[in-house]
MDAnalysis code that builds the backbone (N, CA, C; Angstrom):
import MDAnalysis as mda
import numpy as np

u = mda.Universe.empty(633, n_residues=211, atom_resindex=np.repeat(np.arange(211), 3), trajectory=True)
u.add_TopologyAttr("name", ["N", "CA", "C"] * 211)
u.add_TopologyAttr("resid", np.arange(1, 212))
u.add_TopologyAttr("resname", ["MET", "SER", "GLU", "SER", "ALA", "LYS", "GLU", "ILE", "THR", "VAL", "THR", "ILE", "VAL", "GLU", "ASP", "ASP", "SER", "GLU", "ILE", "ARG", "LYS", "MET", "LEU", "SER", "LEU", "ILE", "ILE", "ASP", "ARG", "SER", "PRO", "GLY", "PHE", "SER", "CYS", "LYS", "GLN", "THR", "TYR", "SER", "ASP", "CYS", "GLU", "THR", "ALA", "VAL", "GLY", "ASN", "ILE", "SER", "LYS", "LYS", "SER", "THR", "ASP", "VAL", "VAL", "LEU", "MET", "ASP", "ILE", "HIS", "LEU", "PRO", "LYS", "MET", "SER", "GLY", "ILE", "GLU", "GLY", "VAL", "LYS", "ILE", "LEU", "LYS", "GLU", "LYS", "LEU", "PRO", "GLU", "THR", "ASP", "PHE", "ILE", "MET", "LEU", "THR", "VAL", "GLN", "GLU", "ASP", "ASN", "GLU", "SER", "VAL", "PHE", "ASN", "SER", "LEU", "CYS", "ALA", "GLY", "ALA", "THR", "GLY", "TYR", "LEU", "LEU", "LYS", "ASP", "THR", "PRO", "PRO", "ALA", "ALA", "LEU", "LEU", "ALA", "ALA", "ILE", "LYS", "GLU", "VAL", "LYS", "GLU", "GLY", "GLY", "SER", "PRO", "MET", "SER", "PRO", "SER", "ILE", "ALA", "ARG", "ARG", "ILE", "ILE", "SER", "SER", "PHE", "ARG", "PRO", "ASN", "LEU", "GLU", "SER", "PRO", "LEU", "SER", "LYS", "ARG", "GLU", "SER", "GLU", "ILE", "LEU", "GLU", "MET", "LEU", "CYS", "ASN", "GLY", "ASP", "ASN", "TYR", "LYS", "THR", "ILE", "ALA", "ASP", "ALA", "LEU", "PHE", "ILE", "SER", "GLY", "HIS", "THR", "VAL", "ARG", "ALA", "HIS", "ILE", "LYS", "SER", "ILE", "TYR", "ARG", "LYS", "LEU", "GLN", "VAL", "ASN", "SER", "ARG", "GLY", "GLU", "ALA", "VAL", "ASN", "LYS", "ALA", "LEU", "LYS", "ASP", "ARG", "LEU", "VAL"])
u.atoms.positions = np.array([
    [-60.679, -67.464, 148.222],
    [-62.199, -66.929, 147.391],
    [-62.432, -68.192, 146.676],
    [-64.073, -68.362, 146.776],
    [-64.423, -68.945, 145.755],
    [-64.762, -68.830, 144.421],
    [-64.906, -69.697, 143.084],
    [-64.971, -69.206, 142.113],
    [-66.521, -68.080, 141.683],
    [-67.375, -68.301, 142.660],
    [-68.655, -67.716, 142.220],
    [-68.509, -66.184, 142.806],
    [-67.166, -66.086, 143.584],
    [-66.845, -64.711, 144.275],
    [-65.464, -64.576, 143.950],
    [-65.094, -64.680, 142.730],
    [-64.214, -64.393, 141.963],
    [-63.976, -62.680, 141.889],
    [-62.675, -62.346, 142.021],
    [-62.540, -60.561, 142.037],
    [-62.373, -60.538, 140.629],
    [-63.345, -59.210, 140.142],
    [-63.525, -58.849, 138.997],
    [-62.105, -58.029, 138.598],
    [-61.514, -58.144, 137.608],
    [-60.208, -57.329, 137.486],
    [-60.667, -55.899, 136.531],
    [-60.410, -55.201, 136.759],
    [-60.743, -54.167, 135.508],
    [-59.611, -53.090, 135.133],
    [-59.525, -52.746, 133.755],
    [-58.590, -52.123, 133.574],
    [-59.207, -50.426, 132.962],
    [-58.349, -49.427, 132.935],
    [-59.086, -47.947, 132.639],
    [-57.901, -47.586, 131.855],
    [-58.896, -47.238, 130.928],
    [-58.274, -46.509, 129.597],
    [-58.966, -45.325, 129.406],
    [-58.033, -44.219, 130.102],
    [-58.662, -43.023, 129.806],
    [-57.518, -41.719, 130.494],
    [-57.431, -40.619, 129.160],
    [-56.191, -40.170, 129.294],
    [-56.417, -38.689, 130.749],
    [-57.355, -38.445, 130.892],
    [-57.698, -37.699, 132.007],
    [-56.890, -38.252, 133.594],
    [-55.731, -37.958, 133.570],
    [-55.193, -38.351, 134.912],
    [-55.784, -38.219, 136.558],
    [-56.885, -37.214, 136.465],
    [-57.131, -37.057, 137.760],
    [-58.482, -37.845, 137.700],
    [-59.199, -38.551, 136.435],
    [-60.339, -39.407, 136.613],
    [-59.810, -40.449, 136.546],
    [-58.348, -40.794, 135.817],
    [-58.161, -42.221, 135.997],
    [-57.816, -42.986, 136.947],
    [-57.260, -41.721, 138.229],
    [-56.658, -42.173, 139.399],
    [-58.074, -42.463, 140.147],
    [-59.063, -41.302, 139.899],
    [-60.192, -41.574, 140.964],
    [-61.083, -42.737, 140.662],
    [-61.272, -43.338, 139.422],
    [-61.496, -44.396, 139.126],
    [-60.738, -45.427, 139.747],
    [-59.656, -45.420, 139.680],
    [-58.820, -46.573, 139.990],
    [-58.835, -46.467, 141.274],
    [-59.343, -45.668, 142.288],
    [-59.243, -46.076, 143.633],
    [-60.894, -46.206, 144.074],
    [-61.620, -45.762, 143.394],
    [-63.275, -46.459, 143.355],
    [-63.025, -47.975, 143.399],
    [-62.530, -48.544, 142.552],
    [-62.791, -49.722, 142.059],
    [-61.782, -50.861, 142.704],
    [-60.371, -50.353, 143.264],
    [-59.537, -50.876, 144.249],
    [-60.372, -50.778, 145.624],
    [-61.135, -49.728, 146.394],
    [-61.461, -49.818, 147.467],
    [-62.720, -50.528, 147.491],
    [-63.205, -51.158, 146.592],
    [-64.523, -51.964, 146.679],
    [-64.556, -53.780, 146.785],
    [-64.715, -54.022, 147.835],
    [-64.640, -55.421, 147.594],
    [-64.772, -56.072, 146.028],
    [-64.185, -57.151, 145.952],
    [-65.013, -57.856, 144.504],
    [-64.020, -57.000, 143.715],
    [-63.723, -55.998, 143.808],
    [-62.757, -55.439, 142.376],
    [-61.920, -54.900, 142.597],
    [-61.032, -54.979, 141.372],
    [-59.750, -54.798, 141.262],
    [-58.982, -54.104, 140.008],
    [-58.600, -52.951, 140.231],
    [-57.908, -52.139, 139.065],
    [-56.106, -52.400, 138.595],
    [-55.662, -53.270, 137.909],
    [-54.502, -53.714, 137.647],
    [-53.825, -52.924, 137.251],
    [-54.936, -52.282, 136.206],
    [-53.959, -51.645, 134.842],
    [-54.672, -50.566, 134.527],
    [-54.020, -49.175, 134.148],
    [-54.377, -48.088, 133.843],
    [-53.445, -47.635, 132.517],
    [-54.058, -47.159, 131.214],
    [-53.683, -46.753, 130.251],
    [-54.108, -44.941, 129.803],
    [-52.973, -44.051, 129.307],
    [-53.738, -43.070, 129.363],
    [-54.053, -42.846, 127.519],
    [-53.857, -43.913, 126.796],
    [-53.979, -43.959, 125.300],
    [-54.107, -45.182, 124.691],
    [-54.799, -45.391, 123.646],
    [-55.263, -46.622, 123.525],
    [-54.141, -47.235, 122.982],
    [-52.850, -46.581, 121.907],
    [-51.679, -47.569, 121.496],
    [-51.171, -48.141, 122.557],
    [-50.592, -47.702, 123.555],
    [-50.416, -48.121, 124.829],
    [-51.374, -49.051, 125.357],
    [-52.518, -49.179, 125.575],
    [-53.222, -50.604, 125.998],
    [-53.394, -51.499, 124.877],
    [-53.558, -51.255, 123.417],
    [-53.707, -51.908, 122.803],
    [-52.389, -53.045, 122.921],
    [-51.540, -52.726, 123.040],
    [-49.975, -53.274, 123.287],
    [-49.825, -53.989, 124.073],
    [-50.659, -53.762, 125.617],
    [-50.261, -54.389, 126.785],
    [-51.553, -55.178, 127.213],
    [-52.501, -54.884, 126.884],
    [-54.018, -55.776, 127.461],
    [-53.638, -56.799, 127.291],
    [-53.553, -56.893, 125.875],
    [-53.748, -58.506, 125.412],
    [-52.314, -59.278, 126.214],
    [-51.628, -59.000, 126.643],
    [-50.389, -59.638, 127.256],
    [-50.913, -59.868, 129.081],
    [-52.204, -59.448, 129.570],
    [-52.310, -59.638, 130.735],
    [-54.204, -60.359, 130.992],
    [-53.915, -60.572, 132.063],
    [-55.801, -60.980, 131.852],
    [-56.373, -59.637, 132.580],
    [-57.720, -59.562, 131.896],
    [-58.734, -58.590, 132.421],
    [-59.716, -59.154, 132.334],
    [-60.739, -58.692, 133.315],
    [-62.218, -59.052, 133.325],
    [-62.884, -57.934, 131.851],
    [-62.827, -57.006, 132.571],
    [-63.869, -55.473, 132.243],
    [-62.591, -54.764, 131.484],
    [-63.036, -53.950, 130.497],
    [-61.952, -52.440, 130.417],
    [-62.986, -51.196, 130.240],
    [-62.728, -50.191, 130.839],
    [-63.409, -49.084, 131.004],
    [-62.831, -48.167, 129.871],
    [-63.460, -47.831, 129.088],
    [-62.497, -47.342, 127.844],
    [-63.396, -45.623, 127.268],
    [-62.643, -44.688, 127.824],
    [-62.675, -43.558, 126.982],
    [-63.046, -43.998, 125.607],
    [-63.719, -42.270, 125.100],
    [-63.788, -42.440, 123.773],
    [-63.229, -41.164, 122.953],
    [-63.003, -40.258, 123.535],
    [-61.790, -39.478, 123.048],
    [-60.503, -39.167, 123.556],
    [-59.346, -39.870, 123.021],
    [-57.995, -40.041, 123.291],
    [-56.788, -39.735, 122.492],
    [-55.996, -39.608, 122.841],
    [-55.255, -38.493, 122.061],
    [-54.855, -40.380, 120.265],
    [-54.886, -39.197, 119.309],
    [-54.597, -40.241, 118.516],
    [-55.739, -41.289, 118.171],
    [-55.416, -43.028, 118.823],
    [-56.320, -43.540, 118.764],
    [-57.558, -43.032, 119.533],
    [-58.899, -43.460, 118.872],
    [-60.174, -43.302, 119.658],
    [-60.121, -44.450, 120.403],
    [-60.801, -44.227, 121.111],
    [-61.282, -45.400, 122.263],
    [-62.347, -46.530, 121.346],
    [-63.031, -46.182, 120.254],
    [-63.907, -46.957, 119.625],
    [-63.008, -47.617, 118.891],
    [-62.115, -47.074, 118.079],
    [-60.760, -47.994, 117.571],
    [-60.382, -49.279, 118.187],
    [-59.952, -48.384, 119.333],
    [-59.317, -49.619, 120.405],
    [-60.222, -50.299, 120.519],
    [-61.218, -50.212, 120.961],
    [-62.390, -51.324, 121.426],
    [-62.538, -52.458, 120.139],
    [-62.702, -51.880, 119.065],
    [-62.436, -52.957, 118.235],
    [-61.191, -53.609, 117.836],
    [-60.252, -53.458, 117.918],
    [-59.009, -54.004, 117.717],
    [-59.319, -54.944, 119.055],
    [-59.245, -54.415, 120.070],
    [-59.065, -55.316, 121.313],
    [-60.061, -56.650, 121.501],
    [-61.173, -55.792, 121.040],
    [-62.627, -57.172, 121.179],
    [-61.374, -58.564, 120.012],
    [-61.235, -58.261, 119.231],
    [-60.663, -59.549, 118.129],
    [-59.746, -60.234, 119.150],
    [-58.637, -59.292, 119.835],
    [-57.940, -60.231, 120.725],
    [-58.415, -60.720, 121.976],
    [-59.293, -60.341, 122.529],
    [-59.722, -60.522, 123.786],
    [-61.139, -60.740, 123.652],
    [-61.637, -61.665, 123.031],
    [-63.104, -62.110, 122.787],
    [-63.991, -62.107, 124.242],
    [-63.640, -62.388, 125.115],
    [-63.680, -63.111, 126.585],
    [-64.366, -61.761, 127.468],
    [-63.678, -60.624, 126.873],
    [-63.202, -59.548, 127.514],
    [-64.700, -58.473, 127.757],
    [-64.957, -57.889, 128.504],
    [-66.243, -57.016, 127.876],
    [-65.458, -55.347, 128.312],
    [-66.713, -54.528, 127.135],
    [-66.145, -53.359, 127.369],
    [-66.879, -52.326, 127.913],
    [-66.538, -51.431, 128.498],
    [-67.900, -50.513, 128.777],
    [-67.189, -49.477, 128.279],
    [-68.016, -48.362, 127.413],
    [-67.230, -47.324, 127.569],
    [-68.018, -45.965, 128.653],
    [-66.429, -45.388, 128.812],
    [-67.193, -44.206, 129.980],
    [-66.868, -43.106, 129.089],
    [-67.192, -42.070, 129.210],
    [-67.247, -40.931, 128.054],
    [-68.800, -39.947, 128.827],
    [-68.383, -38.398, 128.130],
    [-68.940, -37.474, 127.674],
    [-70.085, -37.852, 126.730],
    [-69.679, -37.990, 125.691],
    [-70.289, -38.332, 124.294],
    [-71.873, -38.980, 124.580],
    [-72.578, -38.513, 124.493],
    [-74.009, -39.250, 124.450],
    [-74.993, -38.784, 123.002],
    [-74.185, -38.470, 121.821],
    [-74.926, -38.222, 120.535],
    [-75.075, -39.740, 119.957],
    [-75.882, -39.798, 119.143],
    [-76.108, -41.302, 118.403],
    [-75.184, -41.593, 118.053],
    [-74.326, -41.379, 117.232],
    [-73.118, -41.867, 116.513],
    [-72.289, -42.653, 117.089],
    [-71.975, -41.723, 118.410],
    [-70.593, -42.181, 119.335],
    [-71.508, -44.178, 119.623],
    [-72.562, -43.733, 120.058],
    [-73.294, -44.435, 120.768],
    [-73.060, -46.306, 119.846],
    [-73.639, -45.817, 118.703],
    [-74.050, -46.845, 117.507],
    [-72.954, -47.120, 117.304],
    [-71.420, -46.557, 116.869],
    [-70.744, -46.607, 116.789],
    [-69.679, -47.706, 117.655],
    [-69.675, -47.732, 118.790],
    [-69.064, -48.076, 120.241],
    [-69.967, -49.349, 120.319],
    [-71.160, -49.566, 119.935],
    [-71.576, -50.678, 120.439],
    [-71.292, -51.713, 119.245],
    [-71.149, -51.258, 117.927],
    [-70.728, -51.995, 116.409],
    [-69.210, -52.710, 116.862],
    [-68.340, -51.652, 117.438],
    [-67.041, -52.120, 117.763],
    [-67.153, -53.121, 118.650],
    [-68.083, -53.147, 119.397],
    [-67.989, -54.222, 120.526],
    [-68.153, -54.253, 121.686],
    [-68.493, -52.829, 122.360],
    [-68.358, -52.220, 123.585],
    [-70.255, -52.979, 124.093],
    [-70.204, -53.554, 125.156],
    [-71.307, -54.414, 125.462],
    [-71.413, -53.105, 126.598],
    [-71.589, -51.944, 127.151],
    [-71.958, -51.214, 128.142],
    [-71.613, -49.734, 127.702],
    [-72.633, -48.933, 127.998],
    [-72.293, -47.219, 127.691],
    [-72.712, -46.576, 128.546],
    [-71.566, -45.909, 129.439],
    [-71.932, -45.159, 130.815],
    [-71.285, -43.836, 130.678],
    [-72.093, -42.111, 131.063],
    [-71.772, -41.508, 131.237],
    [-70.997, -41.004, 132.086],
    [-69.776, -40.117, 132.346],
    [-68.746, -40.196, 133.361],
    [-69.454, -39.426, 134.424],
    [-70.345, -38.877, 134.403],
    [-71.132, -38.626, 136.198],
    [-71.947, -39.792, 136.246],
    [-71.821, -40.922, 136.020],
    [-72.339, -42.231, 136.694],
    [-71.845, -42.146, 138.502],
    [-72.894, -42.103, 139.274],
    [-71.932, -42.299, 140.350],
    [-71.416, -43.951, 140.628],
    [-70.457, -43.549, 141.462],
    [-69.709, -45.050, 141.766],
    [-70.637, -46.361, 142.248],
    [-71.287, -46.061, 143.011],
    [-72.202, -47.257, 143.274],
    [-72.871, -47.566, 141.625],
    [-73.250, -46.971, 140.938],
    [-73.737, -47.670, 139.865],
    [-72.694, -47.940, 138.661],
    [-71.732, -47.418, 138.627],
    [-70.259, -47.884, 137.951],
    [-70.298, -48.906, 138.252],
    [-69.921, -49.369, 139.866],
    [-69.706, -50.489, 140.071],
    [-70.644, -51.909, 139.676],
    [-72.000, -51.622, 140.009],
    [-72.957, -52.324, 139.690],
    [-73.432, -52.815, 138.186],
    [-72.816, -51.900, 137.137],
    [-72.593, -51.928, 135.695],
    [-71.563, -52.755, 135.538],
    [-70.140, -53.129, 136.441],
    [-69.169, -53.644, 136.133],
    [-69.924, -54.933, 136.383],
    [-70.150, -55.516, 137.656],
    [-70.953, -56.782, 138.090],
    [-71.589, -57.202, 137.001],
    [-72.934, -56.160, 136.727],
    [-73.845, -56.476, 135.496],
    [-73.445, -57.321, 134.093],
    [-72.185, -55.941, 133.333],
    [-71.777, -56.868, 132.301],
    [-70.857, -58.083, 132.482],
    [-70.144, -58.449, 133.457],
    [-69.786, -59.595, 133.959],
    [-70.674, -60.845, 134.060],
    [-71.960, -60.465, 134.452],
    [-73.165, -61.322, 134.408],
    [-74.125, -61.471, 133.078],
    [-73.389, -60.798, 131.927],
    [-73.927, -60.938, 130.871],
    [-74.903, -59.817, 130.091],
    [-74.812, -58.621, 131.465],
    [-75.731, -57.282, 130.624],
    [-75.305, -56.784, 130.057],
    [-76.043, -55.514, 129.932],
    [-75.626, -54.661, 128.969],
    [-76.004, -53.019, 129.439],
    [-75.084, -53.131, 130.172],
    [-75.148, -51.653, 131.554],
    [-75.421, -50.496, 130.219],
    [-76.307, -49.852, 130.961],
    [-76.723, -48.560, 129.900],
    [-77.015, -46.864, 131.100],
    [-76.259, -46.123, 130.786],
    [-76.846, -44.838, 131.493],
    [-78.123, -44.671, 131.266],
    [-79.070, -44.202, 131.738],
    [-80.547, -43.906, 131.268],
    [-80.559, -43.214, 130.356],
    [-80.118, -41.877, 130.331],
    [-80.390, -40.812, 128.709],
    [-79.465, -42.004, 127.275],
    [-78.619, -42.614, 127.936],
    [-78.325, -43.626, 126.564],
    [-79.308, -44.572, 126.159],
    [-80.068, -45.268, 127.142],
    [-80.987, -46.172, 127.130],
    [-82.163, -45.649, 126.890],
    [-82.512, -44.717, 126.673],
    [-83.639, -43.694, 126.097],
    [-83.483, -43.452, 124.573],
    [-82.237, -43.368, 124.211],
    [-81.359, -42.721, 122.551],
    [-81.718, -44.152, 122.126],
    [-81.492, -45.336, 122.669],
    [-81.554, -46.455, 121.794],
    [-82.580, -46.914, 121.517],
    [-83.310, -46.570, 122.988],
    [-84.631, -47.151, 122.252],
    [-85.851, -46.453, 121.350],
    [-85.666, -44.897, 121.384],
    [-85.917, -44.242, 120.455],
    [-85.541, -44.472, 119.227],
    [-84.279, -44.627, 118.935],
    [-83.844, -45.170, 117.479],
    [-84.607, -46.484, 117.037],
    [-85.402, -46.858, 117.457],
    [-85.824, -47.790, 117.071],
    [-87.418, -47.968, 116.463],
    [-87.852, -46.562, 117.149],
    [-89.294, -45.822, 116.479],
    [-88.982, -45.166, 115.161],
    [-89.848, -45.643, 114.453],
    [-90.015, -45.110, 112.931],
    [-89.577, -43.700, 112.997],
    [-89.274, -42.884, 112.025],
    [-88.938, -41.257, 111.326],
    [-90.199, -40.827, 111.020],
    [-91.176, -40.302, 111.637],
    [-92.733, -40.188, 111.336],
    [-92.226, -38.883, 110.139],
    [-91.428, -38.268, 110.106],
    [-91.526, -37.243, 109.486],
    [-90.243, -37.299, 107.630],
    [-90.607, -38.897, 107.688],
    [-89.832, -39.369, 106.716],
    [-90.239, -38.180, 105.241],
    [-89.459, -37.967, 104.243],
    [-89.878, -37.449, 103.189],
    [-90.319, -37.956, 101.953],
    [-90.252, -39.117, 102.472],
    [-90.616, -39.940, 100.922],
    [-91.889, -41.055, 101.077],
    [-92.315, -41.184, 100.275],
    [-93.576, -41.598, 99.950],
    [-93.978, -43.188, 100.796],
    [-95.037, -43.939, 100.847],
    [-94.716, -45.030, 101.300],
    [-94.440, -46.031, 100.209],
    [-94.313, -46.084, 99.128],
    [-94.287, -47.128, 98.001],
    [-92.397, -46.489, 97.907],
    [-91.581, -45.373, 98.267],
    [-90.323, -45.231, 98.158],
    [-89.300, -45.313, 99.688],
    [-90.243, -45.753, 100.374],
    [-90.128, -46.219, 101.928],
    [-90.126, -47.834, 101.971],
    [-91.089, -48.380, 100.956],
    [-90.607, -49.740, 100.478],
    [-89.679, -50.123, 99.957],
    [-89.440, -49.011, 99.047],
    [-88.401, -49.760, 98.181],
    [-86.653, -49.128, 98.977],
    [-86.483, -48.452, 99.375],
    [-85.427, -48.110, 100.174],
    [-85.352, -49.022, 101.494],
    [-86.579, -49.703, 102.165],
    [-86.033, -50.676, 102.939],
    [-85.551, -51.982, 101.963],
    [-86.051, -52.434, 100.828],
    [-85.356, -53.556, 100.225],
    [-84.215, -52.995, 99.875],
    [-83.527, -51.990, 99.643],
    [-82.428, -51.211, 99.112],
    [-81.569, -52.064, 100.092],
    [-82.111, -51.709, 101.500],
    [-81.213, -51.834, 102.914],
    [-81.080, -53.494, 102.930],
    [-82.225, -53.916, 102.374],
    [-81.863, -55.580, 102.547],
    [-80.690, -56.025, 101.473],
    [-80.106, -55.508, 100.617],
    [-79.645, -56.125, 99.908],
    [-80.344, -56.317, 98.573],
    [-81.364, -56.565, 98.190],
    [-82.298, -56.599, 96.965],
    [-81.851, -55.920, 95.471],
    [-82.112, -56.059, 94.744],
    [-81.584, -55.517, 93.352],
    [-82.870, -55.250, 92.757],
    [-82.336, -54.454, 91.664],
    [-83.594, -53.993, 90.985],
    [-84.974, -54.730, 90.336],
    [-84.482, -56.058, 90.382],
    [-85.268, -57.157, 89.654],
    [-86.008, -57.584, 90.684],
    [-85.113, -57.856, 91.414],
    [-85.953, -58.191, 92.790],
    [-87.069, -57.219, 93.214],
    [-86.743, -56.454, 93.444],
    [-87.640, -55.461, 93.634],
    [-89.007, -55.188, 92.934],
    [-88.443, -55.351, 91.937],
    [-89.920, -54.813, 90.378],
    [-90.671, -55.975, 90.594],
    [-90.184, -57.218, 90.941],
    [-91.026, -58.648, 91.180],
    [-91.794, -58.394, 92.221],
    [-91.231, -58.394, 93.305],
    [-91.924, -58.030, 94.651],
    [-92.951, -57.504, 94.691],
    [-92.727, -56.186, 94.192],
    [-94.036, -55.302, 94.204],
    [-94.471, -54.697, 92.878],
    [-94.925, -55.934, 91.904],
    [-95.113, -56.195, 90.611],
    [-94.997, -54.739, 89.923],
    [-94.055, -54.651, 89.273],
    [-93.705, -52.725, 89.267],
    [-92.534, -53.415, 87.974],
    [-92.450, -52.194, 87.473],
    [-91.894, -52.267, 86.287],
    [-90.010, -52.152, 86.885],
    [-89.189, -52.697, 86.049],
    [-87.613, -52.180, 86.275],
    [-87.436, -50.575, 85.975],
    [-88.441, -50.053, 84.861],
    [-88.450, -48.365, 84.744],
    [-89.085, -47.762, 85.859],
    [-89.869, -48.368, 86.825],
    [-90.615, -47.761, 87.703],
    [-89.871, -47.521, 88.792],
    [-89.127, -49.055, 89.003],
    [-87.928, -49.092, 90.054],
    [-86.750, -47.900, 90.167],
    [-86.504, -47.681, 88.761],
    [-85.337, -46.970, 88.508],
    [-85.694, -45.390, 88.841],
    [-86.874, -44.860, 88.774],
    [-87.821, -43.761, 88.574],
    [-87.820, -43.549, 90.115],
    [-88.342, -44.409, 90.579],
    [-88.659, -44.315, 92.703],
    [-87.424, -44.143, 92.936],
    [-85.963, -44.355, 92.883],
    [-84.801, -44.758, 93.077],
    [-84.001, -43.284, 93.158],
    [-84.363, -42.524, 91.256],
    [-84.254, -41.506, 91.597],
    [-84.373, -40.379, 92.339],
    [-85.924, -40.885, 92.357],
    [-86.686, -39.393, 93.410],
    [-86.055, -39.959, 95.017],
    [-85.842, -41.247, 95.577],
    [-85.526, -41.335, 97.031],
    [-84.068, -41.120, 96.796],
    [-83.325, -40.715, 95.900],
    [-81.380, -39.865, 95.727],
    [-81.899, -38.435, 95.698],
    [-83.165, -37.957, 94.823],
    [-83.200, -36.792, 95.284],
    [-83.267, -36.025, 96.169],
    [-84.689, -36.902, 96.882],
    [-85.486, -36.342, 98.387],
    [-83.898, -36.385, 99.392],
    [-83.482, -37.562, 99.541],
    [-82.525, -37.465, 100.756],
    [-81.168, -37.040, 100.568],
    [-80.962, -36.503, 99.291],
    [-79.606, -35.755, 98.845],
    [-78.493, -36.621, 98.991],
    [-78.768, -37.725, 98.155],
    [-77.478, -39.095, 97.853],
    [-77.185, -38.874, 96.587],
    [-76.354, -39.521, 96.380],
    [-75.821, -39.942, 95.124],
    [-75.761, -41.420, 94.540],
    [-75.658, -42.122, 95.501],
    [-75.550, -43.475, 95.503],
    [-76.540, -44.555, 96.277],
    [-76.569, -46.309, 96.250],
    [-77.174, -47.000, 97.633],
    [-76.829, -46.904, 98.231],
    [-75.290, -47.135, 98.694],
    [-74.469, -46.981, 99.776],
    [-75.222, -45.616, 100.738],
    [-74.713, -44.639, 99.613],
    [-75.267, -43.255, 101.057],
    [-76.461, -43.184, 101.118],
    [-77.299, -43.830, 100.288],
    [-78.972, -43.903, 100.838],
    [-79.119, -44.799, 101.561],
    [-78.394, -46.187, 101.576],
    [-78.700, -46.982, 102.787],
    [-78.339, -46.474, 104.328],
    [-77.178, -45.340, 103.983],
    [-76.413, -45.139, 105.470],
    [-77.165, -43.967, 105.583],
    [-77.963, -43.334, 105.279],
    [-78.891, -42.153, 105.272],
    [-80.073, -42.886, 105.724],
    [-80.506, -43.926, 105.574],
    [-81.938, -44.468, 105.978],
    [-81.729, -45.184, 107.028],
    [-80.333, -45.559, 107.728],
    [-80.184, -46.109, 108.823],
    [-80.048, -44.931, 109.868],
    [-79.247, -44.199, 109.203],
    [-79.074, -43.242, 110.435],
    [-80.363, -42.714, 110.819],
    [-80.815, -42.141, 109.769],
    [-82.475, -41.198, 110.073],
    [-83.252, -41.907, 110.478],
    [-83.048, -43.428, 110.537],
    [-84.498, -44.214, 110.906],
    [-85.787, -44.318, 109.724],
    [-85.345, -44.404, 108.659],
    [-85.708, -43.712, 107.610],
    [-86.662, -45.439, 107.603],
    [-86.322, -46.629, 108.027],
    [-86.851, -47.647, 107.766],
    [-87.007, -48.648, 108.795],
])
């Protein structure tokens, strides 16, 4: 087999035995793909995948004990050249965001057709980031500003600067206002966002797309 036609090896981490078996059969019966390893939990996977070669890992999120997201984070440090695709029923923004931050390069729902799954595995090895259509739409919408922000234009400017790590003096100088005015605006931001600290304000700003 030539280098260009090298078989793609896949590892599956899925606690449902029927789904795990089905995925393994789909992969093994498809030319150019091979499933060498399957695991029902992240602990076993983390302890063994690093000892063997694998190109792509299909990872469920909700697993016994350690989550798939935490598993990806650990394995990505050990296997930086391996690609991780989340294969899950979870399609909430937090699961998608946390998975991508952990190191996943693809995110598919479990109802993905076999042909699309194989195409996604191939795509990720070619440098792509395959996503189920509904997930892709969520990611695109996450870049759109929240038009229902409770903050004023000036408060939004200050919140964005807080997210960038600017201190009060830098904010005051950049906006040509006093430090006292900056503090007053930040107090109003905390009240409107129902938070008590800068860290909480930044987290809410990013989660709710306020900046």
